[in-house]
NUNUGU-994662 format. One record per residue (C-alpha): z, y, x. Coordinates in pm, whole numbers, plus 50000, padded with zeros to 5 digits. Each point is the difference from the previous one (the first is absolute). Layout:
<nodes>
ZYX;...
</nodes>
This chain:
<nodes>
681235993638193;496385000650100;498525034550046;496585010449876;498675002650357;501094964550078;498404987249679;496635014150099;500244992450373;497214976750118;500814965250117;499424990150363;496704983649908;498835030049799;500955023450285;497964980350256;497024995649766;499995037449929;500045008850372;497234975050076;497675015549742;497315023450132;498835032649852;496544988649888;496945015149838;499984972949731;501884969149891;499144969250205;498434973249781;500034970650242;501194987750335;496855014250162;498725032449848;498015022150237;499785028049743;503725007050044;500965025950262;503565002950129;500135037850008;503355002250176;498934977550290;496715018750034;501755033949999;502574991150266;497404982250217;497715030450008;502925024250041;501594981050289;496614994950163;499545037749999;503565004950132;499344975250283;496775017950100;501825033549986;502814987450225;497544986850259;497995032449982;503185020250042;501014980050306;496555004850155;499905037449921;503425007050148;499624977050301;500995015450331;499544987250356;503385012450117;503234988249840;499104984149666;502415001249709;501474969049841;497364998449729;497145002450251;501694974450228;500414975749710;496335003649901;498874995950362;502054967950034;498434987149678;496475009050114;500534983150338;501354968849831;497044997649765;497515007350278;501474973150225;499804974549719;496395010249928;499054996350369;501454964950009;498064988449693;496795020449977;498364999350342;496965020949905;500915035250119;497505016949768;501364982049693;503575006950107;499415037449960;499744993449626;502284969849965;503095014950169;500145030749769;499394976649705;502954978350105;502215030950046;499065012649653;500704965749848;503434998050163;501105034949896;498604996049647;501594965849938;503315011850147;500135030049766;499084978449700;502714974950091;502555027550062;499925009549631;502184969349949;502825018450180;500395024749712;502654992249736;498514976849739;500645022949701;499455033950166;496285007149951;499704980349672;502895021149858;498455032650123;496624989449862;501454990849659;501995032449965;497275023650124;496634985149905;501304976949728;498064970150131;501684966649925;499194980650319;499725006950370;499874976650301;500205018150332;499284972450255;496194996150015;500154970150237;502014980849738;496835002049787;497534971850069;497015021449905;500845024950278;500624974350274;496864980649909;498045032649996;501225007350353;499104965050118;496545003149842;499565032350194;500784981150321;497494973249897;497285026349960;500805013650348;499714964650141;496654994749830;498785033450137;500904990450358;498514965249958;496655015949916;500355028150257;500914977650295;497874969449924;497215015349795;499214989849644;497944970250114;502554988650256;502845001649751;498064981249732;499144973550259;503694997450093;500934995449634;497894968549990;500504986950354;503775004050057;502384982950036;498444965050001;496775006250187;496425011549958;498674969949805;498105006249680;501844973049805;503325016950087;498905034049871;501554995849649;503304988150149;500095028250256;499195026249736;502714986549768;502555000450282;499105035950091;500455011249639;503344982049976;501135016950322;499125034949876;501664994149662;503124984150151;500485028150253;499555027049736;502304983849741;502744991450250;499805034950152;500725016849668;502374973549859;502275000350306;500725037149968;500344998449622;502384970350004;502395015550250;500145034049833;500224985749647;502964978550104;501685029950163;499535020849686;501574972649786;503034998050229;500545037649972;499904996549618;502584972150008;502245021350223;499575029249757;501184977449718;503254994250189;500645037350001;499095002749632;502494972749904;503105016650141;502915012049786;503615010750057;501164963949989;500794981250319;496824979249971;497905030949936;501355018550304;499314969250213;496414999249872;499575036850084;501324994950354;497734969750037;497115021749878;500715025850273;500364973650270;496934979749898;497905031349953;500915013650344;499414967050180;496714992949824;498745035750055;500684997850374;498334965850018;497105012149787;499155026850257;499054971350231;498014982949723;497885030149905;499245007150366;499244963650080;497704996049700;498055031350100;499724986550355;498874965449881;497355014949769;498745021850287;499924970850245;498114977549759;497525028349947;499445001750377;499734962050026;497454997349720;497925028750139;500264984450346;498734966849862;496975018549864;499105008350361;500134963750115;496844979550021;500154963249911;
</nodes>
């Protein structure tokens, strides 16, 4: 006999659709609606950005020159790694004083945003629903295209700043029309179009790469959660529950590599794009 809870239990499709819905300021009317704000993504992005800055500040404040603790040693290894990558890409020492801390901040921030995917799928949405009474909550900001594209647009603005700073406004404008096919007036429209395509392609691919990987990872965690939700006392149900535990453990361990790698790739592309802004054609 079917119980009342089973009658009202959502289907697999309804479960996934519910978990992919953002807490928004208004209902989205179309595919592209810039008046809609994903409040959950914005909240966790700002919160984890503040947490990342606090962790770095804490490591700097408690740094000692004697025998560092494990936390200080881990931060020092991270800083040395980022600084070595910055030295290999950005050869201007003056610019590197700003670019290396930027790259470190990007890595820590993206890593913390990605790490939200390690929490149980239903944990924070359940807490949110039973405390604040809000119907939706997505906790992985980098699985939201608006966040990843916002981060990539921020990198684009940094690149434009260094283009003007290193080459001068006139030198950069001249480069827009003279590269990559040569300083001939009849090639100016082609060169300018190619430069615009390059900036757009780099920005879109930068944000889409991070979004695609984290969105796929979030979906896999939801599918694994459905395995656990389908178990019963029957033989098939127990097998599904055991498969849920096994798949969840394996994917979580593997996902640690993914969230770290995606943060590293985003940081490296940031360094590469800023380094390209220092190059003269």
